[in-house]
C-alpha positions in Angstrom: 94.2 -87.2 14.1 94.7 -84.6 16.5 92.3 -82.3 19.1 93.2 -78.7 17.5 95.5 -77.5 14.7 98.7 -76.5 15.5 98.2 -73.1 14.6 95.0 -72.3 16.4 97.1 -73.4 19.4 100.1 -71.4 19.2 98.0 -68.1 18.3 96.4 -68.8 22.0 99.5 -69.4 23.6 101.3 -66.1 22.9 101.8 -63.7 26.2 100.5 -60.6 24.7 97.0 -63.0 24.2 95.1 -63.4 21.1 91.2 -61.8 19.6 90.3 -64.9 18.1 86.5 -65.1 16.0 84.5 -68.1 15.4 82.3 -67.6 12.8 79.7 -69.8 11.3 76.3 -70.7 10.9 74.0 -72.9 13.8 74.9 -76.6 14.1 78.8 -76.2 12.6 80.4 -76.5 16.0 81.4 -73.6 17.1 80.6 -73.8 20.8 82.4 -77.4 21.2 85.6 -75.6 19.8 85.3 -72.9 21.6 85.0 -75.7 25.1 87.6 -77.6 23.4 90.1 -75.0 23.2 89.1 -73.9 26.8 90.5 -77.0 27.9 94.0 -76.8 27.0 94.2 -73.0 28.3 95.0 -70.9 31.5 92.0 -69.6 33.4 89.2 -70.6 31.2 86.2 -68.3 31.3 83.0 -68.8 29.4 80.3 -66.1 28.5 76.7 -67.6 27.6 73.8 -65.6 26.1 72.5 -69.5 25.2 72.0 -71.3 27.8 72.7 -71.9 31.6 76.0 -73.4 33.3 73.5 -76.4 34.6 72.6 -76.9 31.0 75.7 -76.4 29.5 77.2 -79.5 32.1 74.6 -81.8 31.0 75.2 -81.4 27.1 79.4 -81.3 27.7 79.6 -83.2 30.9 83.8 -83.2 30.0 83.9 -79.8 31.0 83.3 -80.0 34.7 87.2 -81.0 34.8 88.4 -77.4 34.5 85.7 -75.1 33.8 84.2 -74.5 37.3 80.6 -73.0 38.1 81.9 -69.8 38.8 83.7 -69.1 35.9 80.4 -69.9 33.9 79.4 -66.3 33.4 75.3 -66.7 32.7 73.8 -64.2 30.0 71.0 -66.4 28.8 68.5 -63.8 30.1 69.1 -59.8 30.8 66.1 -59.8 33.1 65.8 -63.1 35.2 62.9 -64.2 37.0 63.3 -66.7 40.1 61.5 -69.9 38.7 60.7 -73.0 40.5 63.2 -75.2 38.2 66.0 -73.3 39.6 67.2 -73.9 43.2 67.5 -70.6 45.4 71.5 -71.2 45.8 72.1 -71.8 41.9 69.7 -68.7 41.1 71.7 -66.2 43.0 74.8 -67.1 41.5 73.3 -66.2 38.0 74.3 -63.2 36.6 71.4 -60.6 36.3 72.6 -58.0 33.4 69.7 -55.7 33.0 71.9 -53.8 30.2 74.7 -53.6 28.6 76.4 -51.6 31.1 76.3 -54.3 33.6 77.9 -56.7 31.2 80.3 -54.4 31.0 80.7 -54.1 34.9 80.7 -57.3 35.1 83.0 -58.7 32.3 85.1 -55.8 33.4 85.2 -57.4 37.1 85.8 -60.8 36.0 88.8 -59.7 33.8 90.2 -58.0 37.2 90.4 -61.4 38.9 92.7 -63.2 35.9 96.4 -62.6 36.6 97.7 -60.6 33.5 99.0 -62.5 30.2 97.0 -66.1 31.6 93.2 -66.5 30.6 90.7 -67.1 28.4 87.4 -65.3 27.8 85.0 -66.9 25.3 81.8 -65.1 24.7 79.1 -66.8 23.3 77.4 -65.5 21.3 78.7 -61.9 20.2 75.7 -61.5 18.2 73.7 -61.6 21.4 75.6 -59.2 23.6 76.0 -56.9 20.2 72.1 -57.2 19.8 71.7 -55.2 23.2 73.5 -52.8 22.5 72.0 -51.6 19.1 68.2 -51.8 21.3 68.9 -51.3 24.9 71.9 -48.8 25.1 71.8 -47.0 22.1 75.1 -47.5 20.6 76.9 -48.9 17.8 78.3 -52.4 18.6 81.4 -50.8 16.9 81.7 -49.3 19.8 80.8 -51.6 22.6 83.7 -53.9 20.5 86.0 -51.7 21.1 85.5 -51.2 24.9 85.8 -55.2 25.4 88.7 -55.7 23.2 90.4 -52.9 25.2 89.2 -54.5 28.5 91.0 -58.0 27.3 94.2 -56.4 25.6 94.9 -54.7 28.8 95.7 -56.9 30.9 97.1 -59.7 27.8 94.1 -61.5 27.8 92.9 -64.0 25.1 89.0 -63.2 24.3 87.5 -66.0 21.5 83.7 -64.8 20.1 81.4 -66.3 18.5 79.9 -65.0 15.7 76.3 -66.9 13.8 77.3 -65.7 10.7 79.9 -66.0 7.8 79.7 -62.9 6.6 82.3 -60.1 7.2 81.6 -57.5 9.9 83.3 -54.6 11.9 85.0 -57.4 14.1 86.9 -59.0 11.3 89.5 -55.8 10.7 90.1 -55.7 15.0 90.7 -58.7 15.9 93.8 -61.2 15.1 92.2 -64.5 14.0 89.4 -65.9 12.0 88.1 -69.4 11.8 85.1 -70.0 9.6 83.5 -73.7 10.6 81.7 -75.0 7.9 78.8 -78.7 7.4 77.8 -80.0 3.9 77.3 -83.0 2.4 79.7 -85.1 0.8 78.8 -87.6 -2.1 74.8 -87.7 -1.4 73.4 -87.1 2.3 77.3 -87.9 4.1 77.8 -85.2 6.1 81.3 -83.1 6.3 82.7 -80.4 7.9 85.4 -78.4 7.3 87.6 -75.8 9.4 89.3 -72.7 8.0 91.7 -70.7 9.0 91.1 -67.4 6.9 93.7 -65.5 9.5 95.7 -65.7 12.2 97.8 -62.7 12.9 101.5 -63.3 13.4 101.3 -66.8 12.9 102.0 -69.3 9.6 98.9 -70.9 8.4 100.5 -74.3 7.0 97.1 -75.4 6.2 93.9 -73.7 5.5 91.3 -76.6 5.8 91.1 -79.5 8.3 88.1 -82.2 8.3 87.0 -82.1 11.8 84.2 -84.5 13.5 82.0 -83.9 16.6 82.1 -87.4 17.5 81.1 -87.9 21.0 80.6 -84.6 21.7 84.3 -83.7 21.2 85.8 -81.3 18.8 88.4 -83.4 16.7 90.3 -82.1 13.8 92.2 -84.5 11.1 95.7 -83.8 9.9 96.7 -85.0 6.4 97.3 -89.0 6.2 101.0 -88.7 4.8 102.1 -92.4 3.4 105.3 -91.8 5.7 103.3 -91.2 8.8 102.6 -95.0 9.7 104.1 -96.0 12.4 104.6 -100.2 11.7 103.6 -102.0 14.3 105.8 -104.6 16.4 103.5 -107.9 17.3 100.0 -108.9 16.0 97.0 -109.5 18.1 94.4 -110.9 15.7 90.8 -109.8 16.3 88.8 -112.6 17.3 85.9 -113.9 15.3 81.8 -113.4 15.7 80.9 -117.0 14.5 79.8 -117.5 12.0 81.3 -114.8 11.0 84.8 -114.2 10.2 86.6 -110.6 11.4 88.4 -108.8 9.3 90.4 -107.3 12.1 89.3 -103.5 12.3 86.5 -103.6 14.8 84.7 -100.4 13.2 84.7 -102.4 9.7 83.2 -105.4 11.1 80.1 -103.2 12.9 79.6 -102.0 9.3 79.4 -105.4 7.7 77.3 -106.5 10.5 79.8 -108.1 12.8 82.5 -109.6 9.3 82.6 -111.6 7.0 80.8 -114.8 5.7 82.3 -117.2 3.3 81.4 -116.5 -0.4 81.8 -112.4 0.4 83.0 -110.2 -2.4 83.7 -107.1 -1.9 84.8 -104.6 -4.3 87.1 -101.7 -2.9 87.5 -98.8 -4.9 90.4 -96.2 -4.7 90.7 -92.3 -5.7 94.1 -91.9 -7.5 97.2 -91.2 -5.7 95.5 -93.4 -2.4 97.1 -96.6 -3.1 99.5 -96.6 -0.4 96.4 -96.3 1.9 95.0 -99.0 0.2 98.2 -101.2 0.8 98.2 -100.7 4.2 94.5 -101.1 4.9 94.9 -104.9 2.9 98.2 -105.5 4.9 96.0 -105.2 7.8 93.5 -107.9 6.7 96.6 -110.3 5.1 97.8 -110.1 8.7 94.8 -110.5 10.5 94.3 -114.0 7.9 97.9 -114.8 8.3 97.8 -114.9 11.9 95.3 -117.2 12.1 97.2 -120.0 9.4 94.0 -118.8 7.6 95.5 -118.8 3.6 96.0 -115.7 1.8 96.6 -114.9 -1.7 97.2 -112.0 -3.5 97.5 -110.6 -7.0 98.4 -107.0 -6.9 99.2 -104.5 -9.5 102.0 -105.3 -11.8 104.4 -102.5 -12.5 104.9 -101.3 -8.9 107.3 -102.9 -6.3 105.8 -104.4 -3.5 109.0 -105.7 -1.8 108.1 -103.4 1.3 104.6 -104.6 1.9 105.8 -108.6 1.7 108.3 -108.2 4.0 106.3 -105.8 6.5 103.7 -109.0 6.4 106.6 -111.4 6.7 107.9 -109.8 9.8 105.2 -109.1 11.4 103.8 -113.1 11.2 106.7 -114.7 10.7 108.6 -116.3 7.8 107.1 -119.5 8.9 103.4 -118.6 8.9 104.2 -116.5 5.6 105.8 -118.8 3.8 103.1 -121.7 4.3 100.3 -119.5 3.9 100.9 -117.2 1.6 101.0 -116.7 -1.9 101.5 -114.1 -4.7 100.4 -114.3 -8.1 102.1 -113.1 -10.9 102.0 -112.8 -14.7 104.3 -115.9 -16.5 107.3 -113.7 -17.5 111.0 -114.7 -19.4 112.4 -115.7 -15.7 110.4 -118.0 -14.0 112.4 -117.7 -10.9 111.3 -116.5 -7.8 110.4 -117.0 -4.2 108.7 -120.2 -3.1 105.5 -118.4 -2.1 105.6 -116.8 -6.1 103.4 -118.6 -8.5 103.3 -117.3 -12.2 100.2 -118.1 -14.2 99.8 -117.6 -18.2 95.6 -117.1 -18.8 94.1 -117.2 -22.1 90.9 -115.3 -20.9 89.7 -113.4 -18.7 87.3 -116.4 -17.0 90.5 -118.4 -17.0 92.8 -115.6 -15.3 90.0 -115.8 -12.2 89.7 -119.6 -12.3 93.9 -119.8 -12.4 93.6 -117.4 -9.0 91.3 -119.5 -7.6 93.2 -122.8 -8.7 96.6 -121.8 -7.2 95.2 -121.8 -4.0 94.6 -125.6 -3.9 98.3 -126.5 -2.8 97.5 -124.7 0.1 95.1 -126.6 1.8 97.2 -129.1 3.0 99.3 -126.1 5.0 96.7 -124.4 5.7 93.2 -126.0 6.8 91.6 -122.9 8.1 88.9 -122.0 5.6 87.9 -119.8 4.0 91.0 -118.0 2.5 91.4 -114.1 1.3 91.7 -112.9 -1.7 93.1 -109.7 -2.6 92.7 -109.3 -6.4 93.9 -106.3 -8.4 91.7 -105.8 -11.5 92.9 -103.0 -12.7 95.4 -105.1 -15.0 92.5 -107.6 -16.5 90.7 -104.4 -17.0 93.4 -103.2 -19.1 94.5 -106.5 -20.7 91.4 -108.3 -21.8 88.7 -107.1 -24.4 86.6 -104.9 -21.9 83.4 -106.2 -23.4 84.3 -110.1 -23.1 85.3 -109.3 -19.6 82.0 -107.6 -18.9 79.9 -110.4 -20.4 81.6 -112.6 -18.3 81.5 -110.3 -14.9 78.2 -112.8 -13.8 80.4 -115.7 -14.3 83.1 -114.7 -13.0 81.5 -113.4 -9.8 79.5 -117.1 -9.7 83.0 -119.0 -9.8 84.3 -117.0 -7.5 81.5 -117.2 -5.0 81.2 -120.3 -5.3 84.5 -121.5 -4.0 83.5 -120.3 -0.7 86.4 -117.8 0.2 86.5 -114.0 0.8 87.5 -112.0 -2.0 88.7 -108.3 -2.3 88.6 -106.8 -5.7 90.4 -103.7 -6.0 90.4 -101.1 -8.3 91.3 -97.6 -9.5 88.4 -95.1 -9.9 87.7 -94.4 -13.5 88.3 -98.6 -14.1 85.8 -98.7 -16.7 84.8 -101.9 -15.6 84.1 -100.8 -12.0 80.0 -100.2 -12.9 79.7 -103.5 -13.8 81.4 -105.4 -10.8 78.9 -102.7 -8.3 76.3 -104.6 -9.4 77.7 -108.0 -8.9 79.6 -107.3 -5.3 78.0 -107.8 -1.9 79.5 -104.8 -0.8 81.4 -101.7 -2.1 83.5 -99.6 -0.1 85.4 -96.4 -1.4 89.0 -94.5 0.0 89.6 -91.0 -0.9 90.5 -87.7 1.0 89.1 -84.5 2.1 91.9 -81.8 3.4 94.3 -84.9 2.7 93.1 -86.9 5.5 92.0 -90.2 4.2 88.2 -91.0 4.0 86.6 -93.9 3.8 82.7 -94.7 3.2 80.5 -97.8 2.0 78.0 -97.3 -1.1 76.9 -100.6 -0.4 76.1 -100.9 2.2 75.2 -97.0 2.8 77.5 -95.9 5.3 78.2 -92.3 6.6 81.9 -91.0 5.9 84.8 -91.8 8.4 88.6 -90.7 8.3 90.7 -93.4 8.4 93.1 -93.5 10.9 96.4 -96.0 10.9 98.1 -96.7 14.5 100.3 -98.5 16.2 98.3 -98.9 19.7 100.9 -100.4 22.3 103.2 -102.2 19.5 99.6 -103.9 17.7 98.5 -102.5 14.5 95.2 -100.6 14.6 92.7 -99.5 12.2 90.0 -96.6 13.4 86.9 -95.7 11.2 86.1 -92.0 13.1 82.7 -91.1 12.4 82.1 -87.7 10.8 78.9 -86.4 12.9 
């Protein structure tokens, strides 16, 4: 996660100033982005045609730390009248811009108070000022744009212009950068927000689109998730249970599950293509949560893939004693039935027998791990392709009942496109999907129906953490 894309930060920190347009329809987060940018820059000035300074502080209380009221120029009305709702001291601080020459004069006066090359001015919105130029001054807004841009360029200042449109305008050819903010729906009614970098003169754009959120009234963009970015934790602090609920170790997920798991829960994890590594991090976190409390865990990974890294990662965190005592890895029987003591090999005769043998494999753990329920993580891609699909589909209800009767917690993971998923969706207690947008791993539930979340993998103070950040 990060607050502002590095391309924008680099553009606005040049010594000669930068003219940036933020474009988008209403409600896309333009004002929030502009204020977030001001919080990172010297000598911020905010000209508002939308709301008064008092309302601005109420909507964005965090801006008080960097944006004094004297630097908020109120252009909400061009012919202000005193009202009982505004105290006298505040009233006389408000600008009275009765016409466009007054606006130019006041803007010029404010610019002259700023040191050369050290200041950023936001005009929110440019559309309102442009309308004034047409109506009350009789000039084309292209002439107004030239005036304003010349004022800031002479002092080497940044200028951020907010526009209530996605259409091309005259300003596009005068300014240095163009950002579009968009909102749309993803997989039904889930909101998704995207920041598009269309132009940043003199700056290399390494990524043109970013997922972002307005969670907690802050503008936050997300960097692409890369499989090697994850910082491995150095210690384990299990998340406490909320009896009778059992914690997943991920507080945000527990909240989606009404406090956590209950015995007999069966959860389907659907994984989009090329995201097995993210699913692996997620499941490793669950395994560590259970093992650290000496709850047995049984893993049935996909075949044909080396799991040494993940196994060593888990073992190093929980310790070899607990790992060997409480963990079992299920593999198909092969010609060389040798391996670590925690590996159990099976040779099922049918799809139903496959799951029966997996459950039976946990029997020897009872004497080592009395803390129940256990966690089973089962990759169901293999049986979907090994066994006859029709037979597997016919046995789905029997398999689910078998798992539920065992009274443990079962995570069934499957790739999107697996023909068996449609059957499982109808039977499981919960169905979550791991996907990606603009390279960022996202997470959402079809059962329960949830909003879209950005998934952050971190190690806070050495402790593994997975955060689900809502896209709002």
